[in-house]
N, C-alpha and C positions, 0 to 999 in steps of 0.2 A: 504368746504372755507378751506387749510391746519391750521396746530395748530403752532402755535408759540413755537417758540423755546424761552429758560430759557438760563438764563446769568448766566454762569458761573465765580467760578475766581477762584483760585490754592488757592490765603493766605484765605479769606476765607472759603472753602474745611479743610486748614491745621488747624482754629482756632474750629472749627465743632469738627475736630476728635480731641483734645487737649482737648473739654471740653466733649465729651462719653469719653475721660480717666480717667479723672479725676472722675464725676460722676461713672462710674465702678472702681473704686478705691477705693470711700467712701462710696461706698454704699457696696461693701467687706468686706470696714469695720464695718461698721452697723451688716452686715450679722455675723460676728467676738466677734460681744457684748456676754455675757454667761446670763447677767442681763434681763431678758425676753423684765421686765418693762423700764426697760430705751433702752433697742434696739426701741420696739417703739416707745420710747420719742422720740428717734431718728428718725428714721421715718418717721413720722408723721415730722416732722421739715424737713426732708428734703424731699417730694413729692415734695415739690413744685415746690425746684429748681429743680426737675426730671422734670413737668410737662411742666416747661420753659425751657427745652433743647429740648423734645421731640417737642415741636412745632416750637422749632429755628430750627430744620431739618426736621419735614413736611415742612412747609414753604420754607427752601431751594431747598429739594426736591421736590417741587410741578410748586414753580414761581423761580426759582432762584435767583441767587442774584440784588436785586433791592433796592428802597432809603429804606424803609421800615427792611434790615435786619441787618445792624449795630446797630438799634434803640431794635429789637431781640436779638441780642448777645450783649449788654451793660446791657440789662436786667436780661439775665441769669445769665450772671458777674455777679452783683452785687448780686442777687439772692447768689449764690453763697459762696462769700465773708459773706456776711451777717447771713450763716450754718457757715462759717470756726469760725467768731468773740464769733459766742455764743455757739458753741460747737465743744469739744477737740476731735478731733479726730487723 
């Protein structure tokens, strides 16, 4: 039986790419923090955002664009915005 092709969406791919860049930028800023305790606190708080980004990316890579894709993106964006509001970086 032939494998079903995953549905692609260029606009969604751009949003994922932008999200990746945001995660990389924040991680770089966290790694630049000199105080180890503060760095651990920031990293601990940001791990949830990284996890949601990874889930978003994995889902799109495996299944393509589907009904739940936008919900995954919104969940990631909300977590990212919450992190930014709680932590100055």
